[in-house]
N, C-alpha and C positions, 0 to 999 in steps of 0.2 A: 454273840454278835449276829450269827446267821439268823437266829430266832427273831431278833429285833428288826433286822433288815427285811425279812419276809413279812413280818407284822405290818410294816409300812405299805405293803402292796396287798394287804388283806388276807394273808395266809397265817392262820393260827396254828403254830407249830408246838407240839408237845415233845420234848426231848426225853427219850427213854434210853439211858445207857444200858448196854448189855455186855456180858462177858463174851470172849471170843468163841467159845464152844456154842453158846446160845445163838450168836450171830450166824455161825456156820449152819446150824440147824434151821433157824427161823428164816433167815434171809437167803443164804447161799443155796441151801437144799430145798426148802419149802416155798421160797419166793413169797413169803408172807410179810410184806412191808409196803409202806407208801413212799418212804424216803430213807436212804441210808447214807451214812458217811463212813468211808473206809479208805485206808491207804492202799492205793492201787497203782504202783509205779514200776512194775516189772518192765525191763527193757524189751523192746520189739514185741509187745504183746497186742498189737492192733488186731490180730486175728481173733481175739476173744469176742469181738463184736460180731463175728460171723458164726457164732454158735447160738442158734435160737433158744436152746435149752439153758443157756447160761443165766445167771441170776438176774441180769438186767433185761433179759427177754427181748433183745433187739433182733428184728428179723427183716432184712432188706435184701432181696435176691440180687439186686444190682451191686450192692456193696459186697455180697458174698462172692459174686463173679470176679470182682476186682481182687479180692483176697486170694481166690483160687489162682488167678493169673500171677499174683505176686509170689505165690508159693512155688511156681515153676519158672520164674524169670531170674536169670543170673546177670543180665546186663545192668550195670549200675544206673545208667541214665533212665532206662525203662522202669527199673524198680522205684526210682525217685518219682517218676511220673505217676506210677500206680499208687504209691503212698500218698501223693498229693490228691489223687482222685478219692482215695479212701477217706482222707481227712475232710474233704469237702462233704462227703456223705454224712460223716459224724457231726460236722459243724451245722449242717442243715437239719438233720433228724434229731439231734441232741439226745442220744440214749443215756448220756451221763453228763454231769456238769462238773467241771474241774475247778475246785475251790482253792486249794493250797496243798503244799507238801511240806511237812516239817523237815528241817535240816537234819541230816544224820551226823551226829557228833560221836566220835569214837576216841576213847583214851584207853591205852593198855600198856602193860609193862613191855619194855623193849626186848625182853627175853621170850616173849610170846611171838612166835614166827608163823607166817602163813595167813595173817589177817589181811583181807582185801580192803585197802584203805578207801577205795572209791566204790564200795558196794552200793548198787543203785536203790536198795530198799532198806527199811529200818531194821531188818533182821540180818544176822550174819550167818554165813555157812561156816560152821566150825569143823567140818569133816577133814580139813587138811591143816588144821592148826596144831602146833606142838610147842612145848617148852624147850628152850635151849639154854646152855650155860653161858 
């Protein structure tokens, strides 16, 4: 669907599926890509955009200043104001385009305790999971 939509505006897109290990090497580490699609929904991760060496290579010193201030601010209203400023930078500069997020659907045996039912990403932290009788 994305390929056909981009074709309508003159972008000829070749889709090349890659395994996770290859994505980590090629895209995340070596930054060798034109466009990538990846599930990126960690909670409160807006600061990843203030890391110029991160794989999307976004570097805006004014945005970085807002994120630094956010890291030292405890006042809830001020934090909301700073988050709003940060979001405006991202909306204007567009270091990433947010397309969709697949729903996380989990089904497990009731005897399995410790599963986080509202885990915000598609992977589960199993370090505290255990079987009960």
